[in-house]
BAROFI-475184 format. One line per field, with one value per residue (C-alpha): residue number from 1; residue in one letter; x, z negated, y. Coordinates in steps of 0.02 Angstrom, whole numbers. Example, Ala and Ser with C-alpha at 12.3 -4.5 7.8 and 13.67 -1.06 7.14 Angstrom:
REM BAROFI-475184
num <- 1_2
residu <- A_S
east <- 615_684
up <- -390_-357
north <- -225_-53
//
This chain:
REM BAROFI-475184
num <- 1_2_3_4_5_6_7_8_9_10_11_12_13_14_15_16_17_18_19_20_21_22_23_24_25_26_27_28_29_30_31_32_33_34_35_36_37_38_39_40_41_42_43_44_45_46_47_48_49_50_51_52_53_54_55_56_57_58_59_60_61_62_63_64_65_66_67_68_69_70_71_72_73_74_75_76_77_78_79_80_81_82_83_84_85_86_87_88_89_90_91_92_93_94_95_96_97_98_99_100_101_102_103_104_105_106_107_108_109_110_111_112_113_114_115_116_117_118_119_120_121_122_123_124_125_126_127_128_129_130_131_132_133_134_135_136_137_138_139_140_141_142_143_144_145_146_147_148_149_150_151_152_153_154_155_156_157_158_159_160_161_162_163_164_165_166_167_168_169_170_171_172_173_174_175_176_177_178_179_180_181_182_183_184_185_186_187_188_189_190_191_192_193_194_195_196_197_198_199_200_201_202_203_204_205_206_207_208_209_210_211_212_213_214_215_216_217_218_219_220_221_222_223_224_225_226_227_228_229_230_231_232_233_234_235_236_237_238_239_240_241_242_243_244_245_246_247_248_249_250_251_252_253_254_255_256_257_258_259_260_261_262_263_264_265_266_267_268_269_270_271_272_273_274_275_276_277_278_279_280_281_282_283_284_285_286_287_288_289_290_291_292_293_294_295_296_297_298_299_300_301_302_303_304_305_306_307_308_309_310_311_312_313_314_315_316_317_318_319_320_321_322_323_324_325_326_327_328_329_330_331_332_333_334_335_336_337_338_339_340_341_342_343_344_345_346_347_348_349_350_351_352_353_354_355_356_357_358_359_360_361_362_363_364_365_366_367_368_369_370_371_372_373_374_375_376
residu <- M_S_V_R_S_V_L_I_V_G_G_G_F_T_G_L_T_A_A_I_A_L_A_Q_R_G_V_K_R_V_T_L_V_D_R_A_P_A_W_A_R_V_G_H_G_L_T_I_Q_G_N_A_L_K_V_F_Q_E_L_G_V_L_D_E_L_L_A_K_G_F_A_E_D_A_L_T_L_Y_F_A_D_G_R_V_M_A_E_V_P_T_P_R_T_G_G_P_D_L_P_A_T_L_G_A_L_R_P_D_V_H_E_I_L_V_H_R_A_E_S_L_G_V_E_I_R_L_G_R_E_L_V_S_F_E_N_H_G_N_E_V_S_T_L_L_S_D_G_A_T_E_F_W_D_L_V_I_V_A_D_G_I_R_S_Q_T_R_P_K_L_G_I_S_A_E_R_A_S_S_G_L_G_I_W_R_A_V_T_D_R_K_P_E_M_T_G_G_I_A_F_P_F_E_D_D_G_G_A_Y_K_V_G_Y_T_P_V_S_A_T_Q_C_Y_V_F_V_L_C_R_P_E_R_P_Q_N_G_L_A_D_W_E_E_V_K_R_L_M_A_N_Y_H_G_D_F_D_A_L_R_E_S_I_N_A_S_T_F_L_N_F_Q_E_I_E_W_I_F_V_D_A_P_W_H_Q_G_R_V_I_A_L_G_E_A_V_H_A_V_P_P_L_I_A_Q_G_A_A_Q_C_V_E_D_S_L_I_L_A_E_Y_V_T_Q_E_G_D_L_E_Q_Q_F_A_E_F_Y_E_R_R_I_P_R_I_K_G_V_V_D_A_S_L_L_L_A_K_W_E_Q_H_P_G_T_P_D_A_D_A_P_R_V_M_F_E_S_L_Q_A_L_V_T_P_A
east <- -700_-747_-835_-939_-1004_-904_-942_-791_-805_-682_-616_-433_-286_-332_-512_-477_-337_-452_-588_-472_-387_-554_-628_-472_-492_-670_-778_-933_-1010_-888_-962_-863_-942_-862_-929_-860_-1000_-878_-696_-585_-403_-344_-183_-1_142_199_345_292_415_453_342_193_246_243_62_18_102_-15_-162_-112_-78_111_148_25_104_281_227_158_291_479_581_734_853_942_913_1031_1037_1098_1151_1049_1190_1179_1326_1296_1281_1260_1203_1089_1042_859_828_725_581_483_622_765_654_560_620_666_546_428_378_201_54_-75_-223_-140_-122_-302_-372_-276_-345_-523_-517_-446_-582_-720_-647_-664_-847_-829_-983_-935_-1065_-1014_-1095_-1133_-1071_-1089_-1211_-1216_-1189_-1249_-1171_-1288_-1177_-1135_-1177_-1177_-1310_-1267_-1365_-1298_-1331_-1449_-1561_-1511_-1502_-1405_-1323_-1142_-1020_-888_-872_-701_-679_-547_-599_-434_-359_-517_-626_-800_-822_-667_-750_-899_-778_-737_-568_-525_-360_-364_-254_-117_-3_171_229_253_160_188_171_154_168_201_316_435_610_770_811_967_870_838_771_837_809_898_922_957_1106_995_817_819_632_620_584_635_671_641_634_579_537_524_350_373_503_471_389_426_334_403_374_420_414_382_290_112_24_13_75_-35_107_18_107_16_38_169_265_262_333_472_510_524_641_748_902_903_1016_1083_937_820_856_777_630_599_602_478_345_234_57_-10_64_-67_-10_-80_-39_-90_-37_39_-55_-27_-117_-69_-200_-119_-284_-390_-451_-618_-785_-880_-874_-821_-634_-536_-380_-250_-243_-401_-288_-110_-59_118_221_283_467_512_371_288_113_29_135_78_-103_-102_-9_-151_-280_-191_-150_-325_-396_-280_-346_-533_-541_-479_-588_-590_-657_-665_-627_-469_-419_-437_-329_-192_-196_-178_-34_55_35_69_259_293_185_253_429_372_280_426_551_437_404_589_630_489_566_737_662_600_768_909_1077_1011_1163_1178_1035_1068_923_1009_1045_869_790_899_880_691_672_796_687_544_638_572_400_250
up <- 1166_1009_924_978_811_650_473_370_181_105_168_116_234_272_317_417_514_558_613_724_801_841_916_1022_1090_1148_1005_1029_856_714_547_387_215_54_-122_-142_-123_-35_18_-109_-101_-235_-256_-254_-136_-49_51_223_295_480_513_448_557_705_666_650_818_893_813_893_730_713_769_642_503_550_548_372_291_266_359_287_343_181_-5_-143_-297_-459_-632_-767_-804_-627_-549_-378_-381_-194_-33_48_231_251_387_530_513_647_776_824_889_725_559_429_304_289_124_130_20_12_39_195_271_225_304_465_477_439_576_701_661_680_846_913_863_705_596_415_278_105_-61_-5_-59_7_-106_-16_150_235_382_523_647_777_666_485_393_258_121_70_-91_-1_42_226_301_464_575_635_733_598_423_360_172_131_-43_-131_-272_-378_-237_-291_-131_-144_-258_-140_-6_-116_-166_-346_-359_-480_-504_-635_-725_-658_-831_-770_-781_-674_-695_-536_-503_-363_-404_-326_-272_-223_-35_-66_-158_-29_-132_-243_-379_-547_-656_-844_-923_-1046_-1112_-1226_-1244_-1102_-918_-829_-674_-610_-428_-311_-126_-32_43_123_140_-38_-136_-191_-261_-430_-505_-674_-704_-884_-995_-938_-1090_-1124_-1304_-1426_-1491_-1503_-1351_-1209_-1040_-980_-1144_-1129_-953_-1009_-1153_-1034_-920_-1062_-1027_-838_-774_-616_-500_-628_-753_-635_-599_-783_-821_-679_-767_-887_-953_-782_-688_-629_-687_-658_-756_-716_-749_-594_-550_-409_-315_-177_-97_-7_39_190_180_267_251_414_497_341_313_178_219_133_-54_-74_-39_-63_-176_-241_-356_-253_-273_-89_-31_77_2_122_268_251_237_398_488_437_514_678_708_665_788_922_893_880_1033_1142_1215_1114_961_809_685_783_791_602_578_694_612_438_486_566_417_267_285_309_163_49_77_18_-132_-189_-175_-263_-410_-429_-434_-559_-672_-662_-699_-865_-911_-871_-872_-812_-753_-563_-539_-379_-337_-192_-104_-126_-69_87_133_107_223_349_363_419_566_671_734_634
north <- -536_-633_-487_-338_-276_-263_-206_-153_-144_-20_145_136_114_-68_-33_125_42_-103_17_118_-35_-118_41_67_-109_-83_-144_-38_-48_-22_31_64_76_136_153_330_458_576_575_662_714_594_498_543_505_348_284_223_97_87_-64_36_183_64_21_205_236_105_195_361_455_446_625_695_592_644_827_808_700_688_556_467_331_285_268_323_213_293_242_327_449_519_428_352_162_135_216_88_112_68_-62_8_-114_-23_-29_88_228_258_328_198_277_424_502_571_618_480_599_671_497_455_613_582_405_461_592_468_340_469_529_352_339_236_256_294_273_332_288_110_-62_-238_-331_-499_-586_-744_-833_-889_-979_-846_-697_-642_-542_-415_-329_-159_-65_54_-94_-105_-280_-294_-423_-422_-527_-500_-429_-371_-355_-225_-168_-190_-292_-273_-338_-390_-490_-600_-730_-739_-802_-951_-878_-921_-826_-681_-529_-539_-417_-389_-338_-159_5_159_346_449_635_758_902_1028_981_1070_1063_959_824_689_545_408_280_272_117_109_22_-70_-73_79_98_222_195_37_140_317_369_505_521_687_707_878_1015_1073_932_755_607_550_378_309_121_72_-52_-92_-16_171_187_282_390_557_628_713_628_752_735_545_551_668_549_402_503_573_467_493_630_711_752_677_816_942_827_798_983_1017_913_1011_1023_1077_929_804_632_459_301_123_-54_-135_-294_-417_-555_-675_-787_-933_-1014_-964_-784_-811_-895_-909_-738_-642_-615_-523_-422_-315_-296_-399_-550_-487_-343_-328_-217_-67_-110_-122_-6_-139_-148_-27_-85_-265_-209_-108_-247_-363_-249_-217_-400_-461_-334_-404_-581_-548_-436_-578_-713_-872_-961_-847_-988_-1032_-850_-834_-989_-925_-755_-829_-944_-796_-681_-794_-820_-634_-582_-718_-651_-480_-552_-660_-517_-394_-510_-550_-365_-336_-469_-388_-216_-281_-358_-235_-321_-489_-590_-598_-473_-377_-263_-172_-337_-404_-240_-233_-417_-411_-264_-333_-488_-376_-302_-446_-389_-449
//
């Protein structure tokens, strides 16, 4: 195979998937470093599309994920007053034998991946960062923040949209605002509430969109899309979220009332990046959100990241020239990812301008996912 020792920088879904896939394919020395001093159960919920479930099946963790999460095959779209706009069947991007989507808690997914990596002998070093690297023909040397200098056949950079290593690869692209912000929460739900998204009639100063995804038998992940800046209006976070949701009704009345001062809430501006130039320099390659991060409007961000990792592992564990393998990998991935980026940015534009003539979010969401039914 092309590589026998790999350093992975970043312990999110991209890095852990790469570590597991490489170890499964016989790479003897797989080391993952992350700046976090310890793993913590942080983050809210997420929607895992079928093509990501297919990757997790390859990693041997699908059954654990299905036991933790809540599977769905369709999405209900609502008007803000609670009336149903459309029932949209979700394309089975992972094939007919897998659920279309799975709602799950992000920390649950992370823990499952960490345990799987450790069971395969992946070395995980926390509290460390990549300071620098230098290519030396058939190997690459790295300096970590603990002072360790080591040599590897391959270095994978998977440290996210705010990657500090991306510029060192000669990549000039920078992250940009999508024009959207997002509040996230996890709260209780009624058994009959099976997920949905509601759209406003016009921009009334509230949320651009509100949605929820069941993540277990009793809980759901709630998201509120809004302007990218948190207004300084004197409201506590939970009061601000309730204000944004004030004109959304039906199931969203119960969700709004479930949010109170004890609800853990997270707000962030939604940024994006798409690098359409080579992702590598020598034997160092960036993957996932370090080179493509998109607004979460068709729930494909994480799916595209884990596809990256699995497919790269397939290439570099074959015999052949690593540079050629990188080139083939990049040419294979770019068209699929660009389709996701283009659709996500178009939807983000429509979110900010309710009532845009000819805007058809259900059609774009369905067609974008349908295009991903073809294997990556």
